[in-house]
C-alpha positions in Angstrom: -7.5 59.0 -26.8 -10.8 60.4 -25.6 -12.0 59.3 -22.2 -14.9 56.8 -22.4 -16.6 58.4 -19.4 -16.7 61.7 -21.3 -18.4 60.1 -24.2 -20.9 58.3 -22.0 -21.8 61.4 -20.1 -22.0 63.8 -23.0 -22.2 62.0 -26.3 -23.9 64.9 -28.1 -21.2 67.3 -26.9 -18.5 65.0 -28.2 -20.2 64.7 -31.6 -20.7 68.4 -31.8 -17.0 69.1 -31.0 -15.7 66.6 -33.5 -18.0 68.2 -36.2 -15.5 71.1 -36.1 -13.1 68.7 -37.7 -15.7 68.1 -40.4 -16.2 64.5 -39.0 -19.6 63.0 -38.6 -18.8 61.1 -35.4 -22.3 60.0 -34.6 -22.1 56.5 -36.1 -18.8 55.8 -34.4 -20.0 57.2 -31.1 -23.3 55.4 -31.1 -21.5 52.1 -32.1 -19.0 52.7 -29.3 -21.8 53.3 -26.7 -23.6 50.2 -27.9 -20.5 48.1 -27.5 -19.9 49.6 -24.0 -23.5 48.8 -23.0 -22.9 45.2 -24.1 -19.6 45.0 -22.3 -21.1 46.4 -19.1 -24.0 43.9 -19.3 -21.5 41.0 -19.7 -19.3 42.4 -16.9 -22.3 42.4 -14.6 -23.2 38.8 -15.5 -19.6 37.8 -15.0 -19.6 39.3 -11.5 -22.9 37.6 -10.7 -21.7 34.2 -11.9 -18.4 34.6 -10.1 -20.3 35.4 -6.9 -22.3 32.2 -7.3 -19.2 30.2 -8.0 -17.6 31.5 -4.8 -20.7 30.7 -2.8 -20.9 27.2 -4.2 -17.2 26.6 -3.5 -17.7 27.6 0.1 -20.8 25.4 0.4 -19.0 22.4 -1.2 -16.1 22.8 1.2 -18.5 22.9 4.2 -20.4 19.8 3.0 -17.2 17.8 2.7 -16.1 18.9 6.2 -19.5 17.7 7.5 -19.1 14.3 5.7 -21.9 15.0 3.2 -19.8 13.9 0.2 -22.9 12.9 -2.0 -24.4 16.3 -1.6 -21.1 18.0 -2.3 -20.6 16.0 -5.5 -24.0 17.0 -6.8 -23.2 20.6 -6.2 -19.8 20.3 -8.0 -21.7 19.6 -11.3 -23.5 23.0 -10.8 -20.2 24.6 -10.1 -18.6 23.1 -13.2 -21.5 24.6 -15.3 -20.9 28.0 -13.8 -17.1 27.8 -14.5 -17.9 26.9 -18.1 -20.2 29.9 -18.4 -17.5 32.1 -16.9 -15.0 30.9 -19.6 -17.6 31.8 -22.3 -18.1 35.2 -20.7 -14.4 35.9 -20.5 -14.0 35.2 -24.2 -17.0 37.4 -25.1 -15.7 40.2 -22.8 -12.3 40.1 -24.4 -13.7 40.4 -27.9 -16.0 43.3 -26.9 -13.1 45.1 -25.1 -11.0 44.8 -28.3 -13.9 46.2 -30.5 -14.5 49.0 -28.0 -10.9 49.9 -27.8 -10.6 50.0 -31.7 -13.6 52.3 -31.9 -12.2 54.6 -29.1 -8.7 55.0 -30.5 -10.1 55.8 -34.0 -11.7 59.0 -32.7 -9.5 62.1 -32.8 -9.2 64.6 -30.0 -12.0 67.1 -29.5 -11.0 70.7 -30.6 -10.9 73.4 -28.0 -13.7 76.0 -28.1 -11.2 78.6 -29.6 -10.5 76.4 -32.7 -12.0 77.9 -35.9 -14.5 75.6 -37.6 -12.8 75.7 -41.0 -12.1 72.8 -43.3 -8.8 73.6 -45.1 -5.5 75.4 -44.4 -7.0 78.5 -46.0 -9.5 78.7 -43.1 -6.7 79.0 -40.5 -6.8 82.2 -38.5 -3.9 84.6 -38.5 -3.5 85.7 -34.9 -0.2 87.7 -35.1 2.4 88.9 -37.6 5.8 90.1 -36.7 8.5 91.9 -38.7 8.6 93.3 -42.2 8.9 91.6 -45.6 12.6 91.3 -46.6 13.6 93.3 -49.6 16.0 91.5 -51.8 18.4 92.9 -54.4 18.0 92.0 -58.1 19.3 88.6 -59.0 18.2 86.9 -55.8 17.8 83.1 -56.0 16.2 80.4 -53.9 18.0 78.5 -51.1 18.8 75.4 -53.2 20.8 77.6 -55.6 22.5 79.4 -52.7 23.4 76.0 -51.2 25.1 75.0 -54.4 26.8 78.3 -54.9 28.3 78.4 -51.4 28.8 74.7 -51.1 26.5 74.5 -48.1 24.3 71.5 -48.9 24.9 68.6 -51.3 21.6 67.3 -52.4 22.8 65.2 -55.3 25.3 63.2 -53.1 22.5 62.7 -50.5 20.5 61.1 -53.2 23.4 58.8 -54.1 24.0 57.8 -50.5 20.4 57.3 -49.5 17.8 58.9 -51.7 15.8 62.1 -52.2 15.1 64.0 -49.0 18.4 63.1 -47.3 20.7 66.1 -47.8 24.4 66.3 -46.9 25.5 69.5 -45.1 29.0 70.6 -45.7 31.4 73.4 -44.6 29.6 76.5 -43.4 26.3 74.7 -44.0 27.2 72.0 -41.5 28.5 74.6 -39.0 25.2 76.6 -39.4 23.2 73.5 -38.6 25.3 72.9 -35.4 25.1 76.5 -34.4 21.3 76.7 -34.7 20.8 73.5 -32.7 23.1 74.8 -29.9 21.4 78.2 -30.0 17.9 76.7 -29.6 19.0 74.3 -26.9 20.7 77.1 -24.9 17.6 79.4 -25.2 15.3 76.5 -24.2 17.3 75.5 -21.1 17.6 79.1 -20.1 13.8 79.2 -20.1 13.7 76.3 -17.7 13.5 73.3 -20.0 15.5 70.2 -18.9 17.7 69.0 -21.7 17.2 65.4 -22.7 19.1 63.2 -25.2 16.5 60.6 -26.2 16.7 57.4 -28.2 16.1 57.7 -31.9 14.0 54.6 -32.1 10.8 53.8 -30.2 8.8 50.7 -29.6 5.1 50.3 -30.6 3.8 51.3 -27.1 5.7 54.6 -27.3 4.3 55.3 -30.8 0.8 54.6 -29.5 1.2 56.7 -26.4 1.7 59.9 -28.3 -0.7 59.1 -31.1 1.6 58.4 -34.0 0.4 54.8 -34.0 -1.9 53.7 -35.6 -2.7 57.1 -37.1 0.6 57.8 -38.8 2.0 54.3 -39.2 2.5 54.8 -43.0 4.7 57.9 -42.4 7.2 56.2 -40.0 10.3 54.2 -40.9 9.8 50.7 -39.5 12.5 48.1 -38.5 10.5 45.0 -39.0 12.9 42.5 -37.3 12.9 44.4 -34.1 9.5 46.1 -34.4 11.0 49.5 -33.8 10.2 52.8 -35.4 12.5 55.7 -36.2 11.2 58.8 -34.4 9.3 61.4 -36.4 10.1 64.0 -33.7 11.7 64.0 -30.2 8.3 64.7 -28.8 7.6 60.9 -28.9 10.5 59.6 -26.7 10.5 62.6 -24.4 6.8 62.4 -23.6 7.0 58.6 -23.2 9.6 59.1 -20.4 6.6 59.5 -18.1 4.4 56.7 -19.6 2.6 54.6 -16.9 3.8 57.0 -14.1 2.0 59.1 -11.5 3.9 62.3 -10.7 3.4 64.5 -7.7 1.4 67.7 -8.4 4.2 69.7 -6.9 6.5 68.5 -9.8 4.3 70.2 -12.4 5.0 71.7 -14.8 7.6 69.2 -16.1 9.4 71.0 -19.0 11.8 69.2 -21.3 13.7 69.9 -24.5 15.7 67.8 -26.9 17.6 67.9 -30.1 17.2 64.9 -32.5 17.2 64.0 -36.1 13.7 63.3 -37.3 12.6 60.7 -39.8 9.4 60.9 -41.9 8.3 58.8 -44.9 6.0 61.6 -46.1 5.1 61.1 -49.7 6.4 64.1 -51.7 5.1 65.7 -54.9 7.2 67.5 -57.4 7.9 71.2 -57.8 9.2 74.2 -55.8 7.0 73.4 -52.8 9.0 70.3 -52.0 12.4 71.4 -53.6 15.6 71.8 -51.6 14.9 71.9 -47.8 11.2 72.4 -48.1 10.3 68.8 -47.5 12.8 66.2 -46.2 12.7 62.6 -45.0 15.5 63.3 -42.5 15.9 66.6 -40.8 17.1 68.2 -37.5 14.7 69.7 -34.9 14.8 70.9 -31.4 11.6 70.2 -29.4 10.0 71.5 -26.2 7.6 69.3 -24.2 5.6 70.2 -21.2 3.5 68.1 -18.8 1.1 70.4 -16.9 -1.8 70.6 -14.5 -5.1 70.8 -16.5 -5.9 74.2 -14.8 -2.8 75.8 -16.1 -2.2 74.1 -19.5 -3.6 77.0 -21.7 -1.5 79.5 -19.8 1.5 77.3 -20.5 0.5 77.0 -24.2 0.7 80.8 -24.5 4.0 80.8 -22.7 5.4 78.3 -25.2 4.1 80.3 -28.2 5.8 83.4 -26.8 9.0 81.5 -26.4 9.0 80.2 -30.0 8.2 83.7 -31.2 11.2 85.1 -29.3 13.5 82.7 -31.1 12.3 83.8 -34.5 12.5 87.5 -33.5 16.1 87.0 -32.4 16.9 85.4 -35.8 15.2 88.4 -37.5 12.7 86.3 -39.4 9.4 87.8 -40.5 6.8 85.4 -39.2 3.1 84.9 -38.6 1.2 82.7 -36.2 -1.9 80.8 -37.3 -4.5 79.2 -35.1 -5.4 76.1 -37.0 -8.9 75.3 -37.9 -10.6 72.1 -37.0 -10.1 70.6 -40.5 -6.4 71.3 -40.6 -5.5 70.2 -37.0 -3.6 67.1 -36.1 -5.3 64.0 -34.8 -4.1 64.3 -31.2 -4.4 68.1 -30.8 -7.0 70.1 -29.0 -5.5 73.5 -30.1 -2.5 74.2 -32.4 -0.6 77.3 -33.3 1.5 77.1 -36.4 4.5 79.4 -37.0 5.3 80.3 -40.6 8.3 82.4 -41.8 8.5 84.3 -45.0 10.7 82.9 -47.7 11.7 86.0 -49.7 13.2 84.2 -52.8 10.3 81.8 -53.0 7.7 84.5 -52.1 5.7 82.2 -49.8 5.3 81.2 -46.2 7.1 78.2 -44.8 5.9 76.3 -41.7 8.7 76.1 -39.1 6.9 75.2 -35.8 3.6 73.8 -34.4 2.8 74.4 -30.7 0.0 72.3 -29.4 -2.0 71.4 -26.3 -3.2 67.8 -26.4 -5.1 68.2 -23.0 -5.6 64.6 -21.7 -5.6 62.9 -25.1 -2.0 61.7 -25.0 -2.0 61.3 -21.2 -4.9 58.9 -21.4 -3.0 56.7 -23.9 0.2 57.0 -21.8 -1.5 56.5 -18.5 0.4 59.6 -17.4 -1.2 61.0 -14.2 -0.4 63.4 -11.4 -1.5 62.9 -7.8 -3.7 65.7 -6.5 -2.5 67.6 -3.4 -6.2 68.1 -2.4 -7.7 64.5 -2.4 -4.5 62.5 -3.1 -6.1 60.8 -6.1 -4.5 60.4 -9.5 -5.8 62.4 -12.4 -4.8 62.6 -16.1 -2.3 65.4 -16.8 -2.2 67.7 -19.8 0.6 67.4 -22.3 1.9 70.1 -24.7 4.7 70.2 -27.2 6.2 72.6 -29.8 9.1 72.8 -32.3 11.7 75.2 -31.1 12.7 75.0 -33.8 12.7 72.7 -37.0 15.9 73.6 -38.9 15.3 73.0 -42.6 13.0 75.8 -43.4 14.6 78.1 -40.9 17.9 77.6 -42.8 16.1 78.1 -46.1 14.6 81.5 -44.9 17.9 82.6 -43.4 19.8 81.9 -46.6 17.2 83.5 -48.9 16.3 86.5 -46.8 19.9 87.6 -46.0 21.5 87.0 -49.3 23.5 89.9 -51.0 26.4 90.6 -53.3 28.9 89.9 -50.6 27.5 86.6 -49.4 24.8 85.7 -46.8 24.7 87.7 -43.6 23.9 85.8 -40.4 21.9 87.1 -37.5 24.1 88.5 -34.7 22.9 85.9 -32.2 24.3 83.1 -34.2 27.8 84.6 -34.7 29.1 83.3 -31.3 28.0 79.8 -32.4 29.2 79.8 -36.0 32.4 81.8 -35.6 31.6 83.8 -38.7 29.1 86.6 -39.5 28.8 86.0 -43.2 28.6 82.9 -45.5 31.0 83.3 -48.3 31.6 79.7 -49.3 35.3 79.9 -48.2 
């Protein structure tokens, strides 16, 4: 969440920054500042009353020691009145703090200055394109038909077992999934990311820490009895490893990677845009996360973008990188780059990765800080994350773009992991 001091010191700057998201934040900011002023006033009165109570307690004790019980008893009535007022103030303060917190967590992150001020996905800025459009032979088909032809994915039995959006991978399809996961993890660890195997369920505090709760509560699978949530991405448990901790500045950057299944209750529409692997409720993804010093986080962001790009280039996938506009950016992000690969058989772009810098937004919720080597004080760190990579649409593009009369050719980098160079269904 945003830092309250930032809002108090530069309310107009915060309002102007959030306008990039096409949000009129003025009413919320002004309401928050009014609540804060009320709370500060009550806090000041509380401190004053407490000081009086402490002074009275000291005086009453002295009077009793001097044998002046009557005077002491008369002062005890005054002390009781102050204690009653302190109770009233504590109740009012708690109510104001809750209102102030509710207003604060409802505000999204402020976009970085480089974020385009657009409103929709069409306003996103293309910053780079790599590779050439795949040329397919006559008779090419989309990946869901290839999956059926080569017995790679059983969508119908997935529906029978669980429901729509829960595919079953079989044979060479299952092997391809495992190969991609291992390939991504190997490349990530070679780039200095520590491999983590996180829990697949999180508590409410973890969901709040990275911004999924309460913003995306409706998209998460919830186990009511235990009040646990299935993770929407490995970013959540990995980043929460450092919740409520102060790390040494010398430990930065802290780079981590993890594979996990991901679970999302996203409402799906009908048609080719959500058919096959295009939108799922359960899917596999390899994630990279970084905790960084604020002075270096944007250099780190560019490094993470370059790393994701290298994975796609090794897979031979034609891609483009988009800098998301304010209206299309996630709630917690300060700057996001999306990667999209070209799906030849569907003739459209498919998103396969988002790489974001959250600056201090997540760290403030997480109370994740580093201790400065200069003044030895704790400061909020910057957090970043990216998909490296999400598998479903990568698989879709690999199948569609590499199909031919003799099967589906795989990129050379995957052959050591799959044990075969071509998908034939055998």
